[in-house]
C-alpha positions in Angstrom: -94.9 110.4 147.6 -96.2 106.9 147.3 -98.5 107.5 150.3 -100.2 110.4 148.5 -100.6 108.5 145.3 -102.0 105.6 147.4 -104.4 107.9 149.2 -105.0 109.2 145.3 -105.8 106.3 143.8 -107.8 104.5 146.5 -109.9 107.9 146.5 -110.4 107.8 142.9 -111.3 104.3 142.6 -114.3 104.7 144.8 -115.7 107.2 142.9 -114.8 105.0 139.7 -115.5 101.4 139.4 -113.8 100.1 136.5 -115.9 97.8 134.1 -116.5 94.1 134.5 -115.2 91.9 132.5 -113.9 88.5 132.5 -110.7 88.6 130.4 -107.6 90.4 130.4 -106.8 93.0 127.3 -103.4 93.6 125.6 -103.2 97.1 124.3 -100.2 97.4 121.4 -98.8 100.7 120.7 -96.6 101.6 117.7 -94.7 104.6 117.3 -95.7 105.6 113.6 -99.3 106.1 115.4 -98.1 108.4 117.9 -97.8 111.7 118.3 -96.2 113.1 121.4 -95.3 116.8 121.8 -93.7 118.7 124.7 -93.8 122.8 125.9 -92.2 124.8 128.4 -92.7 128.5 128.8 -90.0 131.0 128.7 -89.4 134.6 128.5 -90.9 136.3 125.3 -91.4 132.8 124.2 -92.5 129.2 124.4 -90.1 126.0 123.9 -91.9 123.4 121.7 -90.5 120.0 121.1 -91.1 116.3 119.6 -90.7 113.3 121.7 -90.3 109.8 120.4 -92.0 106.6 122.0 -90.7 103.1 121.8 -93.3 100.6 121.0 -95.2 99.2 123.9 -97.5 96.1 124.7 -99.8 96.9 127.8 -101.7 94.3 129.4 -105.0 95.0 131.5 -107.9 93.3 133.2 -110.9 96.0 133.4 -112.5 94.0 135.9 -109.8 95.2 138.5 -107.9 97.8 137.0 -104.6 96.1 137.5 -102.2 97.0 134.7 -98.6 95.6 133.6 -96.4 97.2 131.0 -94.9 100.2 130.5 -94.5 103.3 128.5 -90.5 104.1 127.1 -89.4 107.5 125.5 -86.4 107.9 123.8 -84.8 110.8 125.4 -82.2 111.2 123.0 -84.8 111.5 119.9 -86.1 114.9 121.5 -85.8 117.9 119.4 -87.4 121.6 119.5 -86.2 122.5 116.3 -82.9 124.5 117.2 -79.4 122.7 117.1 -78.0 124.9 119.9 -81.2 124.5 121.9 -80.8 121.0 121.5 -77.6 120.4 122.5 -78.3 122.6 125.5 -81.2 120.3 126.5 -79.4 116.9 125.7 -76.3 117.8 127.3 -76.9 120.1 130.2 -80.7 119.2 131.4 -81.4 115.7 130.3 -77.9 114.2 130.0 -79.2 111.6 127.4 -76.1 109.9 127.1 -76.1 109.0 130.7 -79.9 108.6 131.2 -81.3 107.9 127.8 -84.5 106.9 128.5 -87.8 107.7 130.7 -90.0 105.3 131.4 -93.8 105.2 132.9 -94.5 101.8 134.3 -98.1 101.7 134.6 -99.7 99.6 137.8 -103.1 100.6 137.8 -106.0 102.0 135.4 -108.8 104.1 137.5 -112.2 104.4 135.8 -114.6 102.4 133.5 -113.1 101.8 130.1 -116.4 101.5 127.6 -116.5 98.5 125.2 -117.1 101.2 122.7 -116.4 104.8 122.6 -115.3 107.2 124.9 -114.0 107.0 128.3 -112.2 109.1 131.0 -109.8 107.2 132.7 -106.5 107.6 134.9 -103.4 105.6 134.7 -101.0 105.6 137.8 -97.6 104.2 138.2 -94.3 105.0 138.5 -92.0 107.1 136.0 -88.0 106.5 136.1 -86.0 109.5 134.6 -82.7 110.7 135.1 -81.6 108.1 137.6 -84.5 108.4 140.0 -88.3 107.3 140.0 -91.4 109.5 140.7 -95.0 108.9 141.2 -97.1 110.0 138.4 -101.2 109.9 137.6 -102.1 110.8 134.4 -105.7 111.3 133.1 -106.4 110.0 129.6 -109.6 110.2 127.3 -109.4 106.7 125.4 -111.6 105.9 122.7 -112.6 102.0 121.6 -113.8 101.3 118.0 -113.6 97.8 117.8 -110.1 96.4 117.8 -108.9 100.0 117.6 -108.0 101.6 120.6 -106.9 105.4 120.6 -106.2 107.9 123.5 -105.3 111.5 124.0 -103.2 112.4 127.5 -102.1 116.1 128.8 -99.7 116.5 131.7 -97.0 117.9 133.4 -93.3 117.0 134.3 -91.7 119.2 136.9 -88.4 118.2 135.9 -86.5 120.7 138.1 -88.1 119.2 141.0 -87.2 115.9 140.1 -83.5 116.8 139.9 -82.8 118.4 136.6 -81.1 121.4 136.3 -82.7 124.5 135.4 -81.7 126.2 131.9 -82.6 129.3 132.9 -79.9 132.2 132.4 -79.9 135.8 133.4 -82.1 137.1 130.9 -83.8 134.2 130.2 -85.9 132.4 132.5 -87.5 129.1 131.7 -90.6 127.2 133.4 -89.6 124.0 135.8 -92.7 122.4 134.4 -92.8 120.9 130.7 -96.6 120.3 129.5 -96.2 117.0 127.4 -99.1 116.1 125.1 -99.5 112.5 123.9 -102.0 110.9 121.1 -102.1 107.0 120.4 -103.2 104.6 118.8 -103.1 101.0 118.6 -104.9 97.7 118.7 -106.5 96.4 121.3 -107.8 92.5 121.7 -108.6 89.9 123.9 -105.8 87.9 125.4 -106.0 85.1 123.9 -106.5 86.9 120.6 -103.4 88.9 121.4 -101.3 85.7 121.9 -102.4 84.1 118.6 -101.4 87.2 117.0 -98.4 87.6 118.2 -96.9 84.4 117.9 -94.6 84.1 114.8 -93.5 80.6 113.6 -94.1 79.2 116.9 -92.3 81.7 118.8 -93.6 84.7 120.8 -93.2 88.2 119.1 -90.4 90.1 120.4 -92.8 93.0 121.3 -93.6 90.9 124.4 -90.1 91.6 125.9 -91.2 95.3 126.0 -93.8 94.4 128.7 -91.1 94.4 131.7 -89.1 97.6 130.1 -87.9 99.9 132.9 -88.6 97.3 135.8 
């Protein structure tokens, strides 16, 4: 799978050169500015739910596409609106007591991030979920307006193929893929500006510790 991802990265990168920029950028995402949902198809109805993203800081170099940082979902906060269904999801499928977090460690950004307006990008990296690692690429529609960054992403999680339990019953068939939709909004600064912004009384903001989360 890693070989396939390396081929995908090389192919897309050859078609979509990244923007020329002499300084790294830092993106700070806040949970209150984030909307994350999922949908799983099932017999007669769809199962819809919400996800909880943790605070995150992602550093990237527009000139090379190199990225360091991660996006974390606290699976213990996942909800579908049904207490019985949530119990089934947390206890038998996600096993959130044992595997509380899902972490997307971003390694590469493919495409050109325009200094203003909308850009189509691809984030490539590794997802750690349910005790295993999986290569993933996520298409992202990003918009930059001054220091404000917003983005939308829609992608699939083949949770059964990734080793999670199939929740289907005799008369209830549940799809083996969850469709995840994420909308984020955050602060985008040049590296030196972000360093000043996140210094508090001479101490580095604790948010920086999230940079390597899940690694």
